[in-house]
N, C-alpha and C positions, 0 to 999 in steps of 0.2 A: 561753894561747892555743892554738887547735887547729892542728895541723900541716897542711901542704899536702896530705899524704896523706889525712888525715881528711876535709878539705874535698872532695877529688876523689871519695872513696868516697861521700859523701853526695849529691853531684851525680849520680853514676851511678844511685843508688837512686831519686832523684826522676824521672830520665828514664825509667827502667824502669816506674815506676808510671804515668806519663803515657801511655806507649805502651800499657799494658794497658787503661787507661781508654778510650782511643780505640778499641781493638779491641772492647770491650764495646758501645760505642755503635754501631759499625758493624754488629755482629751483630744488635742489636735492630732497627736500621733495615731490615735485609733481611727482617724478618718483618712489616712493615706491609703493608696491602692494596695500596697503589700499587706497592711494590717487588715484591710477590708476583706482580702482573700482568706486571711488566717481565721478571722472570726465569722466568716460566712456560715450559715447553717449547712448541715450535711445535705449533699445532693444539689446544692446551688452551683450554677456554672461558674468556672473560674473566669476572672476578668481577662479579656484578650483585646488588645488594640490592633485591629486588622489593618493591613495595608490597603491601598486604594485599588481593590480588585472587585470584580463582579463575583459574588460568592453565592453558593447554593447550599441549602441546609444539609448538614452532615447526616448520613444514615444512622439509624438507631445503634447505640453502642460506640459510636466514634467519639474520640476525645473532643470535648467542647472547645478546646483551645486551638484546634487545627481544623480550619474550614476545608470541606471537600468540594472539589470542582467537578461537576458533571461533564463539562467539556473544557478543553484547554483554551485559555484566553488567547487572543491573537498575540503574536510575538512582540509587536511594538507596545502592547499594554503591559507585558510582564518583564521586558528586557531589563529595566532598572529597578524593579520592585524587590523589596527584601521580604521574602516569604519563607515559611518553614519548609524544609525539604519535601515533606509529604504533600504540600500544596503546590509544588512546582508544576508548570505546564507539562502535559504528557508529550512524549516524543511523537514525531510525525507518523511512525508506523502504527499508531493507535487509530488512524483514520479507517473507518469501516471499508472493507473491500467488497463491493457489490455492483451489480448492474442489472439491467432488465433481463428477464429470463430468455427472451428471444435472441439476445446478443451473446449468450453464454451456453447455447445448446446447438449441436450440429444437426443438420437436416437428415444426414445419412448415417447409417451405422458403420462402424469401423470393423469390417468382417475379419480382415487378416489379423488385426490386433486382438480381436475377440478370440479367434482360434488359438493364437499364440498363448494368451493368458490362460485359456481353459486347458491347454495341454501341459501347462507347467514349465514350458521351455523358456529360455531367456528371451526377453523382448528388447529389440533394438530400435531406437528412434533416432532419426537424423533431423536436426534443425539446421537448415541451410538458409542463408540470407546475407544481409549486409551488416552495417554497424550495429543496428538495434537487435540483431541476433548475436553478434560478437560480444555485445555488452557495453558499448560506448555510453557513457553517462553513469554507469554503475560504479560503486566504490571499489569493487574487486571482481575478479572472474566468478567467484561464488555467488555474486549478486545478480548475474545475468539471468535472463528468463530460462534458458535451457538448464542451467544448474539448479535453479529453484524448482523447475518442473520435474526434474529427476527426483528431488526430495519429496515433492508433492505426490507423485505417482507411487513411490515406494511406501509412503504412508497409507495411501488408499488401497494398495495391493500388497500387504505385508507378506513376506515369504517369497515374493517373486523377484527374479533377477532382472532388473530393468536398467537399461543404459540409454542415456540421452547424449548423443554426440553433437557438440557445437561446431558447426561448419560455417560460421559467419565470418565474413571478411569485410572490413571497412571500405566503403566507397563503391562497392560492386553494383552493377546493374544486372538486369535479367540475363543478358547474353553472357556476361562473365560467370554467373552462377551455373548456367547450363553447360559451359565449357568444363566445369568442375564435376558435373554429375557422374561421369564414369569412375573417377578416382575417389571422390569424397562422399558419394551417395551409393551408387549401384554396387560398388566393390564390397561394401560392408553388409549387403543383403538386409536392409532394414524392413521391418513390417509396417512402419509408419514414417512418413516424411512430412515435416512441417516446413513449408516454403514461404518465407517472408519476402515479399516482392513489391516493386513499384515505387518505393520512396525516392530512390536516387534518380529514377527516370523523370519523376515530377520535378525534383529540385533542379535538374539540368534542362528542363523544358524540352524533353524528347517528344516526338510526335506519337500520339496514342495509337495510330493505326499500325505502325511498325511494332510497337510493344505488344499489341493484341496478337499478332502472328507468332511472336516469340513465346508468349505466354501459353498459347495452345500447344505449341510444339513441345515446350518443357513439360507440361502436364502429361502429354502422351508418352514421353520418355519415362516419366516416373511411374505411370500406370503399367507400362511394359515391364518394369522391374518387379512387378507383383507386390507393390506396396500400397497401403492406404495413403491417400494424399489429403493434406489439409493446407489450404492457402491462408496466408496472413496478410491483410492489406496494410496500407501505410498508417503511421501514428498520427493522432490528432494533436499537433503541436503548432506553435505560432509560425515557425519557419515553413512548415508543410502547408498549412491552411492559407498562407499568403500567396501560394502559387495558383494560377488560374486553372490549371489542368487537374487539380487534386480531385475534385468531385467526379470528373470524367474517369480518372484512374480507378477510384473506388468502385464506381459503377461497372467499369470494364472487368475488374477482377471478380465481382459478384456474378456477373453474367457468365464469365468463363467457368466458374465453379459450378453453376447451374447446368450449363450446356455439356460440360465434361463429366458431370455426375460425381464431383468430388466435394469435400466439405470446405467450409470457410469459417475462419475465426475472425469476427468483425471487430478488429482492434480499433479502427477509426471510430466506429459507432460507440464502442465501449468507452473510449477516452472522451469522446464528445459528450456522452452521458455524464461522466464525472464533472465535466466543466459546465455544461448547459443546464442539466437537470439537478445534479447534486451540488452545484455551485462551489466546486473546488477551484481555487485559483491555479493557474498554470504552474506556479512555483511549488505546488504540492506534489505534482506528478511529472514534471518536465525538468530536465537538467538545466543548469544556468546557461547553456548554449542555445536554449530555446528550440532545440531540435530533438534531442534524444530523450529517452525516458530516464527515470532515476531509480534508486533502490526500491522505493515503495511501489512505483508503478510496474516495475519488472516483477516484483513479488506478487502483486495483485493479478497481473496478466497470467503468471504461472498458475496461480490458484484457480482462476476462472477457466483457463485452458485445461488444467488437470481435471477439473470437474466435468468439462465437456467431453474429454477423452474417456474418462471413466464411465460416464453415462452411455456414450455411443458404443463402447466396447462391452457393455453389460446388458444390452437390450435382449429380450427373449429371442431365441434363435429363429423361431417361425416368423415372427414379426420382422426381424432383420432381413431374412431371406426374401420375404414378400416385397419389402421395400426395395431391395437391390434389383429385383426383377423388372422394376418399372423404369 
């Protein structure tokens, strides 16, 4: 039998081995990510395992565990990524709304609009046109360009009573709109008429010479109603640019505006600038039907148009009068 001394020695050896094993486990635990964060010196960045995204350094003061994205990544790059809510891609309406200065300024002052605003009386604007005035492609009537324009102008002219009447009807051509002038435009005595024209004539391959005569006749009718007139040319969208007469229609409307001494909002040039110069894909500003505008482009159009109206209705009186005399 083993002596008491031998048993005591064996117990001491087992206790020592157990102590060493505990020490090893403790040392390994201190090297796990969770413990590494716990024992990190004050001010050290917390450990963050980022998803596979292109990240940009966060601004000063931002939490180190949430990467800041200066620009939203393309949808196909973030669709399946698991990212913190603060790092999610920004909505489409974060796209900057801008264009060249020459596309967003009117050549002529809006004298009747100017006088109405300066008098403090209610300002009535009629937007007449086809589906892109009615708001086809928008998520709701409130997202159409006339609705957004009303909000834009009220913001620019606080305290003024400003009404923008939407007189757009899907599918109409120039002659259809002119037939509605007496009831939908002239009867409400507007100070400003926005006439969106030309798109459906192009889509249906109508001859340009017939349209030219209708266009001049329509402008004369609106001017006789003592209203400022702004023409709006077709949209730059795949369904429109595919038509061979599109460039001719855009040029015809521009020439008519010049010859009739009325203003022109160059929607075609603005949208082409978004696509060709700013490199926005069509799906950013065109509805899935490849024809109509969407919420973002209607809102941007209203913003640019509102700025053009505000500037043309706020020019110095002497300068405006001299310009209108030529």
